[in-house]
C-alpha positions as semicolon CSV with decimal commas, in nm:
position;residue;x (nm);y (nm);z (nm)
1;X;-11,080;22,350;-11,786
2;X;-11,355;22,261;-11,598
3;X;-11,641;22,272;-11,862
4;X;-11,986;22,123;-11,832
5;X;-11,924;22,106;-12,211
6;X;-11,610;21,866;-12,278
7;X;-11,579;22,049;-12,629
8;X;-11,506;22,346;-12,482
9;X;-11,212;22,191;-12,281
10;X;-11,091;22,028;-12,530
11;X;-11,031;22,338;-12,754
12;X;-10,783;22,513;-12,457
13;X;-10,451;22,432;-12,536
14;X;-10,352;22,217;-12,183
15;X;-10,003;22,080;-12,169
16;X;-9,777;21,953;-11,871
17;X;-9,437;21,876;-11,825
18;X;-9,397;21,539;-11,641
19;X;-9,150;21,518;-11,371
20;X;-9,277;21,246;-11,142
21;X;-9,447;20,943;-11,104
22;X;-9,707;20,707;-10,910
23;X;-9,760;20,379;-10,843
24;X;-9,511;20,160;-11,065
25;X;-9,428;19,781;-11,154
26;X;-9,099;19,879;-11,132
27;X;-8,853;20,164;-11,075
28;X;-8,818;20,393;-11,391
29;X;-8,471;20,446;-11,274
30;X;-8,263;20,427;-11,036
31;X;-8,262;20,778;-10,997
32;X;-8,453;21,124;-11,036
33;X;-8,240;21,243;-11,292
34;X;-8,270;20,935;-11,487
35;X;-8,616;20,844;-11,451
36;X;-8,713;21,159;-11,566
37;X;-8,509;21,092;-11,856
38;X;-8,720;20,763;-11,938
39;X;-9,008;20,996;-11,937
40;X;-8,929;21,163;-12,215
41;X;-8,803;20,854;-12,410
42;X;-9,134;20,717;-12,364
43;X;-9,305;21,046;-12,541
44;X;-9,374;21,254;-12,201
45;X;-9,312;21,587;-12,229
46;X;-8,993;21,720;-11,966
47;X;-8,876;22,075;-11,900
48;X;-8,581;22,149;-12,046
49;X;-8,462;22,326;-11,807
50;X;-8,424;22,035;-11,542
51;X;-8,024;21,949;-11,437
52;X;-7,839;21,731;-11,228
53;X;-7,571;21,977;-11,022
54;X;-7,316;21,773;-10,811
55;X;-7,231;22,076;-10,592
56;X;-7,423;22,354;-10,443
57;X;-7,268;22,632;-10,581
58;X;-7,365;22,469;-10,911
59;X;-7,787;22,457;-10,824
60;X;-7,726;22,858;-10,693
61;X;-7,568;22,917;-11,046
62;X;-7,878;22,776;-11,222
63;X;-8,124;22,910;-10,971
64;X;-7,985;23,234;-11,072
65;X;-8,028;23,130;-11,466
66;X;-8,340;23,025;-11,464
67;X;-8,453;23,329;-11,236
68;X;-8,353;23,549;-11,510
69;X;-8,490;23,378;-11,802
70;X;-8,837;23,398;-11,586
71;X;-8,953;23,664;-11,762
72;X;-8,931;23,472;-12,125
73;X;-9,087;23,169;-12,003
74;X;-9,422;23,068;-12,142
75;X;-9,555;22,972;-11,836
76;X;-9,549;23,109;-11,466
77;X;-9,319;22,961;-11,187
78;X;-9,206;23,107;-10,825
79;X;-8,878;22,936;-10,785
80;X;-8,739;22,602;-10,840
81;X;-8,695;22,243;-10,645
82;X;-8,378;22,122;-10,531
83;X;-8,434;21,733;-10,512
84;X;-8,165;21,447;-10,409
85;X;-8,112;21,222;-10,707
86;X;-8,056;20,945;-10,567
87;X;-8,400;20,805;-10,515
88;X;-8,277;20,483;-10,244
89;X;-8,221;20,794;-10,057
90;X;-8,477;20,958;-10,117
91;X;-8,683;20,622;-9,965
92;X;-8,451;20,658;-9,656
93;X;-8,550;21,005;-9,568
94;X;-8,906;20,968;-9,627
95;X;-9,192;21,216;-9,611
96;X;-9,253;21,493;-9,369
97;X;-9,683;21,511;-9,389
98;X;-9,718;21,747;-9,642
99;X;-9,340;21,746;-9,773
100;X;-9,068;21,503;-9,911
101;X;-8,767;21,535;-9,655
102;X;-8,578;21,482;-10,029
103;X;-8,664;21,815;-10,144
104;X;-8,649;22,201;-10,082
105;X;-8,774;22,510;-10,283
106;X;-8,569;22,802;-10,360
107;X;-8,838;23,074;-10,457
108;X;-8,758;23,347;-10,627
109;X;-8,783;23,695;-10,415
110;X;-9,093;23,885;-10,524
111;X;-9,159;24,012;-10,866
112;X;-9,186;24,368;-10,955
113;X;-9,422;24,548;-11,178
114;X;-9,472;24,870;-11,274
115;X;-9,836;25,069;-11,340
116;X;-10,010;25,298;-11,320
117;X;-10,296;25,427;-10,953
118;X;-10,573;25,516;-11,126
119;X;-10,814;25,630;-10,835
120;X;-10,775;25,620;-10,428
121;X;-11,054;25,552;-10,248
122;X;-11,195;25,417;-9,876
123;X;-11,323;25,089;-9,843
124;X;-11,506;25,020;-9,520
125;X;-11,455;24,679;-9,298
126;X;-11,698;24,546;-9,066
127;X;-11,536;24,709;-8,758
128;X;-11,605;25,083;-8,932
129;X;-11,234;25,143;-8,977
130;X;-11,194;25,285;-9,327
131;X;-10,891;25,107;-9,536
132;X;-10,749;25,337;-9,866
133;X;-10,752;25,174;-10,164
134;X;-10,529;25,210;-10,502
135;X;-10,736;25,115;-10,803
136;X;-10,413;25,046;-11,086
137;X;-10,403;24,994;-11,411
138;X;-10,390;24,625;-11,409
139;X;-10,066;24,459;-11,419
140;X;-9,942;24,128;-11,455
141;X;-9,747;24,023;-11,074
142;X;-9,594;23,722;-11,025
143;X;-9,880;23,575;-11,238
144;X;-10,166;23,713;-11,119
145;X;-10,394;24,043;-11,272
146;X;-10,322;24,245;-11,021
147;X;-10,562;24,604;-11,004
148;X;-10,619;24,675;-10,686
149;X;-10,391;24,746;-10,370
150;X;-10,451;24,857;-9,997
151;X;-10,273;25,172;-9,857
152;X;-10,355;25,044;-9,442
153;X;-10,389;25,345;-9,280
154;X;-10,354;25,691;-9,276
155;X;-10,031;25,665;-9,172
156;X;-9,892;25,459;-9,474
157;X;-10,099;25,717;-9,680
158;X;-9,864;25,987;-9,530
159;X;-9,554;25,752;-9,547
160;X;-9,640;25,693;-9,940
161;X;-9,769;25,945;-10,045
162;X;-9,949;25,813;-10,312
163;X;-10,167;26,028;-10,610
164;X;-10,374;25,912;-10,833
165;X;-10,199;25,930;-11,186
166;X;-9,889;25,803;-11,009
167;X;-9,606;25,559;-11,169
168;X;-9,539;25,323;-10,867
169;X;-9,384;24,970;-10,790
170;X;-9,585;24,714;-10,697
171;X;-9,456;24,363;-10,594
172;X;-9,712;24,106;-10,435
173;X;-9,506;24,026;-10,057
174;X;-9,482;23,654;-9,990
175;X;-9,637;23,622;-10,382
176;X;-9,978;23,671;-10,221
177;X;-10,082;24,017;-10,127
178;X;-9,987;24,293;-10,342
179;X;-9,846;24,568;-10,184
180;X;-9,674;24,970;-10,325
181;X;-9,346;24,919;-10,268
182;X;-9,263;25,240;-10,389
183;X;-9,401;25,567;-10,566
184;X;-9,254;25,761;-10,889
185;X;-9,290;26,080;-10,766
186;X;-9,030;26,238;-10,983
187;X;-9,299;26,175;-11,248
188;X;-9,569;26,274;-11,136
189;X;-9,834;26,581;-11,261
190;X;-9,764;26,904;-11,141
191;X;-10,162;26,983;-11,041
192;X;-10,222;26,610;-10,876
193;X;-10,355;26,612;-10,579
194;X;-10,260;26,459;-10,180
195;X;-10,517;26,186;-10,106
196;X;-10,841;26,448;-9,875
197;X;-10,896;26,199;-9,573
198;X;-11,323;26,208;-9,571
199;X;-11,475;26,373;-9,292
200;X;-11,769;26,156;-9,387
201;X;-11,859;25,796;-9,438
202;X;-11,886;25,710;-9,792
203;X;-12,100;25,463;-9,751
204;X;-12,423;25,624;-9,512
205;X;-12,239;26,001;-9,472
206;X;-12,212;25,976;-9,088
207;X;-11,923;26,097;-8,875
208;X;-11,584;26,006;-8,933
209;X;-11,428;25,944;-8,633
210;X;-11,047;25,876;-8,513
211;X;-10,934;25,555;-8,421
212;X;-10,626;25,570;-8,118
213;X;-10,363;25,354;-8,176
214;X;-10,411;25,216;-7,772
215;X;-10,283;24,996;-7,576
216;X;-10,378;24,981;-7,123
217;X;-10,226;24,997;-6,795
218;X;-10,397;24,901;-6,498
219;X;-10,351;24,992;-6,158
220;X;-10,531;24,879;-5,809
221;X;-10,481;25,134;-5,524
222;X;-10,140;24,918;-5,397
223;X;-10,090;24,660;-5,648
224;X;-9,931;24,782;-5,994
225;X;-10,127;24,489;-6,232
226;X;-10,023;24,517;-6,644
227;X;-9,760;24,805;-6,774
228;X;-9,639;24,891;-7,083
229;X;-9,433;25,157;-7,191
230;X;-9,422;25,408;-7,544
231;X;-9,168;25,636;-7,649
232;X;-9,391;25,930;-7,723
233;X;-9,759;25,870;-7,559
234;X;-10,025;26,053;-7,440
235;X;-10,196;25,988;-7,107
236;X;-10,578;25,913;-7,044
237;X;-10,696;25,809;-6,700
238;X;-11,009;25,641;-6,601
239;X;-11,172;25,457;-6,269
240;X;-11,382;25,150;-6,213
241;X;-11,552;25,148;-5,863
242;X;-11,766;24,908;-5,693
243;X;-11,874;24,853;-5,325
244;X;-11,500;24,741;-5,230
245;X;-11,284;24,789;-5,515
246;X;-11,116;25,086;-5,701
247;X;-10,893;25,063;-5,973
248;X;-10,735;25,290;-6,259
249;X;-10,736;25,235;-6,606
250;X;-10,455;25,457;-6,790
251;X;-10,476;25,437;-7,154
252;X;-10,199;25,531;-7,350
253;X;-10,265;25,656;-7,678
254;X;-10,073;25,632;-7,983
255;X;-10,079;25,865;-8,306
256;X;-10,425;25,781;-8,466
257;X;-10,359;25,526;-8,746
258;X;-10,700;25,436;-8,823
259;X;-11,033;25,625;-8,929
260;X;-11,404;25,503;-8,883
261;X;-11,763;25,535;-8,952
262;X;-11,902;25,597;-8,635
263;X;-12,264;25,484;-8,713
264;X;-12,201;25,169;-8,546
265;X;-12,386;24,874;-8,708
266;X;-12,669;25,136;-8,880
267;X;-12,378;25,152;-9,155
268;X;-12,476;24,931;-9,404
269;X;-12,103;24,851;-9,512
270;X;-12,062;24,746;-9,166
271;X;-12,405;24,635;-9,101
272;X;-12,257;24,342;-9,421
273;X;-11,920;24,303;-9,284
274;X;-12,042;24,183;-8,966
275;X;-12,300;23,970;-9,073
276;X;-12,062;23,790;-9,327
277;X;-11,849;23,743;-8,987
278;X;-12,109;23,584;-8,820
279;X;-12,185;23,312;-9,074
280;X;-11,828;23,218;-9,146
281;X;-11,707;22,897;-9,092
282;X;-11,557;22,965;-8,723
283;X;-11,901;23,126;-8,605
284;X;-12,226;22,976;-8,727
285;X;-12,097;22,805;-9,039
286;X;-12,423;22,876;-9,234
287;X;-12,347;22,746;-9,575
288;X;-12,512;22,934;-9,923
289;X;-12,530;23,276;-9,720
290;X;-12,151;23,441;-9,884
291;X;-12,102;23,780;-9,906
292;X;-12,274;23,865;-10,261
293;X;-12,622;23,698;-10,101
294;X;-12,565;23,864;-9,765
295;X;-12,543;24,229;-9,988
296;X;-12,851;24,152;-10,204
297;X;-13,032;24,041;-9,843
298;X;-12,914;24,357;-9,740
299;X;-13,047;24,607;-9,987
300;X;-13,346;24,438;-9,995
301;X;-13,415;24,498;-9,638
302;X;-13,468;24,135;-9,542
303;X;-13,226;24,155;-9,315
304;X;-13,108;24,442;-9,084
305;X;-12,889;24,243;-8,824
306;X;-12,840;23,873;-8,714
307;X;-13,161;23,795;-8,576
308;X;-13,357;23,782;-8,949
309;X;-13,105;23,572;-9,096
310;X;-13,332;23,336;-8,814
311;X;-13,646;23,479;-9,005
312;X;-13,580;23,452;-9,353
313;X;-13,822;23,148;-9,385
314;X;-14,077;23,437;-9,346
315;X;-13,972;23,535;-9,719
316;X;-13,933;23,224;-9,875
317;X;-14,182;23,301;-10,165
318;X;-14,032;23,642;-10,193
319;X;-13,657;23,499;-10,203
320;X;-13,757;23,183;-10,491
321;X;-13,860;23,438;-10,727
322;X;-13,554;23,674;-10,732
323;X;-13,258;23,621;-11,016
324;X;-13,021;23,305;-10,920
325;X;-13,239;23,184;-10,606
326;X;-13,352;22,903;-10,677
327;X;-13,647;22,662;-10,470
328;X;-13,302;22,402;-10,454
329;X;-13,078;22,634;-10,325
330;X;-13,313;22,785;-10,111
331;X;-13,472;22,505;-9,907
332;X;-13,003;22,425;-9,883
333;X;-12,992;22,764;-9,723
334;X;-13,277;22,733;-9,526
335;X;-13,180;22,394;-9,373
336;X;-12,825;22,549;-9,345
337;X;-12,988;22,848;-9,080
338;X;-13,234;22,597;-8,946
339;X;-12,922;22,372;-8,801
340;X;-12,721;22,659;-8,693
341;X;-12,949;22,747;-8,438
342;X;-12,792;22,524;-8,189
343;X;-12,473;22,656;-8,147
344;X;-12,136;22,607;-7,912
345;X;-12,115;22,935;-7,696
346;X;-11,724;22,939;-7,784
347;X;-11,891;22,988;-8,156
348;X;-12,176;23,240;-8,019
349;X;-11,912;23,447;-7,869
350;X;-11,655;23,466;-8,158
351;X;-11,992;23,569;-8,419
352;X;-12,095;23,881;-8,229
353;X;-11,729;24,054;-8,358
354;X;-11,622;24,161;-8,059
355;X;-11,257;24,362;-8,120
356;X;-10,973;24,127;-8,065
357;X;-11,211;23,860;-7,912
358;X;-11,098;23,575;-8,168
359;X;-11,120;23,167;-8,197
360;X;-10,909;23,143;-7,912
361;X;-11,008;23,431;-7,667
362;X;-11,417;23,285;-7,733
363;X;-11,325;22,942;-7,619
364;X;-11,111;23,122;-7,313
365;X;-11,469;23,283;-7,200
366;X;-11,654;23,009;-7,314
367;X;-11,501;22,723;-7,037
368;X;-11,385;22,997;-6,753
369;X;-11,768;23,107;-6,775
370;X;-11,982;22,859;-6,883
371;X;-12,345;22,979;-6,990
372;X;-12,367;23,345;-7,192
373;X;-12,525;23,541;-6,920
374;X;-12,235;23,534;-6,719
375;X;-12,004;23,630;-7,013
376;X;-12,210;23,912;-7,053
377;X;-12,192;24,004;-6,665
378;X;-11,807;23,914;-6,665
379;X;-11,682;24,221;-6,429
380;X;-11,320;24,371;-6,517
381;X;-11,201;24,215;-6,239
382;X;-11,270;23,862;-6,315
383;X;-11,168;23,946;-6,716
384;X;-10,813;24,039;-6,661
385;X;-10,719;23,702;-6,438
386;X;-10,831;23,504;-6,697
387;X;-10,541;23,334;-6,959
388;X;-10,448;23,544;-7,259
389;X;-10,745;23,825;-7,178
390;X;-10,560;24,166;-7,061
391;X;-10,704;24,478;-6,989
392;X;-10,798;24,604;-7,346
393;X;-10,931;24,329;-7,410
394;X;-11,131;24,329;-7,065
395;X;-11,229;24,694;-7,112
396;X;-11,371;24,591;-7,515
397;X;-11,573;24,289;-7,367
398;X;-11,716;24,523;-7,092
399;X;-11,785;24,826;-7,346
400;X;-11,948;24,550;-7,606
401;X;-12,162;24,393;-7,406
402;X;-12,289;24,770;-7,242
403;X;-12,393;24,903;-7,543
404;X;-12,738;24,999;-7,584
405;X;-12,722;24,877;-7,968
406;X;-12,547;24,542;-7,890
407;X;-12,834;24,473;-7,571
408;X;-13,093;24,557;-7,849
409;X;-12,937;24,348;-8,095
410;X;-12,894;24,037;-7,808
411;X;-13,268;24,088;-7,723
412;X;-13,386;23,993;-8,045
413;X;-13,112;23,741;-8,103
414;X;-13,111;23,507;-7,856
415;X;-13,439;23,377;-7,849
416;X;-13,339;23,260;-8,193
417;X;-13,106;23,043;-8,030
418;X;-12,983;22,706;-7,874
419;X;-12,752;22,799;-7,719
420;X;-12,498;22,428;-7,548
421;X;-12,344;22,567;-7,245
422;X;-12,025;22,398;-7,233
423;X;-12,008;22,136;-6,954
424;X;-11,799;22,144;-6,670
425;X;-11,505;21,848;-6,688
426;X;-11,454;21,591;-6,422
427;X;-11,080;21,580;-6,360
428;X;-11,047;21,241;-6,526
429;X;-11,173;21,367;-6,862
430;X;-10,922;21,671;-6,824
431;X;-10,630;21,463;-6,707
432;X;-10,367;21,792;-6,883
433;X;-10,558;22,088;-6,627
434;X;-10,312;22,259;-6,526
435;X;-10,057;22,215;-6,807
436;X;-9,900;22,528;-7,005
437;X;-9,802;22,328;-7,326
438;X;-9,633;22,499;-7,614
439;X;-9,546;22,385;-8,022
440;X;-9,338;22,439;-8,245
441;X;-9,142;22,296;-8,514
442;X;-9,287;22,138;-8,815
443;X;-9,517;21,817;-8,692
444;X;-9,529;21,563;-8,899
445;X;-9,795;21,300;-8,808
446;X;-10,091;21,574;-8,666
447;X;-10,202;21,926;-8,818
448;X;-10,088;22,170;-8,542
449;X;-10,503;22,241;-8,516
450;X;-10,524;21,904;-8,467
451;X;-10,346;21,894;-8,179
452;X;-10,417;22,237;-8,039
453;X;-10,787;22,103;-8,025
454;X;-10,702;21,793;-7,877
455;X;-10,526;21,933;-7,632
456;X;-10,724;22,225;-7,522
457;X;-10,995;21,926;-7,474
458;X;-10,808;21,793;-7,242
459;X;-10,746;22,105;-7,019
460;X;-10,405;22,168;-7,145
461;X;-10,358;22,563;-7,237
462;X;-10,173;22,586;-7,516
463;X;-9,925;22,942;-7,584
464;X;-9,722;23,047;-7,832
465;X;-9,417;23,140;-7,630
466;X;-9,187;22,984;-7,368
467;X;-9,180;23,037;-7,033
468;X;-9,124;22,957;-6,683
469;X;-9,439;22,871;-6,635
470;X;-9,402;22,634;-6,954
471;X;-9,474;22,232;-6,856
472;X;-9,423;22,049;-7,157
473;X;-9,271;22,165;-7,521
474;X;-9,352;21,954;-7,808
475;X;-9,141;21,917;-8,087
476;X;-9,141;21,895;-8,422
477;X;-8,886;21,941;-8,693
478;X;-8,714;22,258;-8,716
479;X;-8,824;22,357;-8,357
480;X;-8,514;22,645;-8,361
481;X;-8,500;22,914;-8,025
482;X;-8,847;22,800;-7,906
483;X;-8,639;22,469;-7,835
484;X;-8,376;22,607;-7,745
485;X;-8,534;22,820;-7,472
486;X;-8,723;22,527;-7,338
487;X;-8,378;22,358;-7,310
488;X;-8,196;22,635;-7,106
489;X;-8,468;22,669;-6,885
490;X;-8,472;22,277;-6,853
491;X;-8,850;22,251;-6,947
492;X;-8,963;21,839;-7,076
493;X;-8,906;21,774;-7,456
494;X;-9,136;21,569;-7,660
495;X;-9,153;21,426;-7,967
496;X;-9,472;21,358;-8,207
497;X;-9,327;21,005;-8,115
498;X;-9,370;21,030;-7,748
499;X;-9,722;21,205;-7,762
500;X;-9,937;20,915;-7,707
501;X;-9,702;20,816;-7,460
502;X;-9,760;21,147;-7,295
503;X;-10,123;21,149;-7,314
504;X;-10,118;20,790;-7,066
505;X;-9,882;20,915;-6,828
506;X;-9,832;21,311;-6,804
507;X;-9,733;21,291;-6,515
508;X;-9,411;21,125;-6,610
509;X;-9,348;21,444;-6,821
510;X;-9,348;21,704;-6,562
């Protein structure tokens, strides 16, 4: 509908069902049902499947009737909504942050469809992992035309054994992500071939290596620090030694589930993925540098690594001559790049794409070490003592910064940046230092991310699970098992209404 030419918009047959209203000078009626009938009397189109029910059994029966009619409707739906009929009761029940308390959606099971696999190939992500993807004969599922479907990893390939030409049942998991439910192997052509696992990267031709699904156990010479056990395992021992310490690392290796390109960032597809992550919103947040533009710039050799992004001004005249690159868009892009040169330490760490170092871990590292030089030179022993950083993540961090490619990249990148070091806050600025807080349930007054950020800025540590170490649980609606566990452990529980009081005097809630 969003056309620059209004005549095109006018020609498109937009219609809608009226079912709600905004500000009115006086109520349409006393109930939801009568209000919808009033809308119909005023000339609005209302949905003929709307029904007023007296019992839960009637609701379920009507739900099943609509589910049966779903394929024949002239529009897409993913469920039905039950509403309290009495508008006075609706008013008393009120709203949560984004949804009313007087209405609830009852979703349909994920819709399934039959289609054909046309081919199966491998995509390369920013970490170098090759993911098998089925290219499908386009089919409509849950209101969306699906033509691609990930097969996840080589274990999934082994389990499903999909082949080109196979009939497959697909659905959209959660009505979002396409997945193959099952393969109709009985209808398979006799000469069909199993998917061949590539031995070379389809992008750069480098050797393919196995990425083991593993975890680590770490021991010092007397005290066992961390242990994880597995049903079937292969063990490999490593040692880290210094003048005063000796650590044994025991790697527990499961059956390989992933394959990856061995060429690191010299592979064009890995480079493009790494650059896309580098400029993303939670990293350098460079507007105007999307995936397609990055691909173009890499293909033209304007960008060979992350440091080259900050040298694009040197190519301004050449960029302006390219198709799709106007002077205005180039100027906006270059301005966004210049603005991003000043970057917070946690964003810089996150942008590097260190394996298993996400946004929260990046923030923990920044807060612990305060500047980038100390993060680069952190010891294994110090890293594993930080919250939320286990031995495997610590090993990933050590390996990343010891890699010669990383050292070369950082020698070019860091001079282009102004890294904002973390300020050491006073006790007065961090009244929640030492608090371990868990958020649970549906929060109405705050978004979960907003509340989490606020608590972290005040010195608290926010965890996803309740334990004996938890100081406070902030509970919203439908809190469930976490709330029960906190109650059983005798942990103080507060709701959103008491959040401000808690901040004013946290000691009252310990």
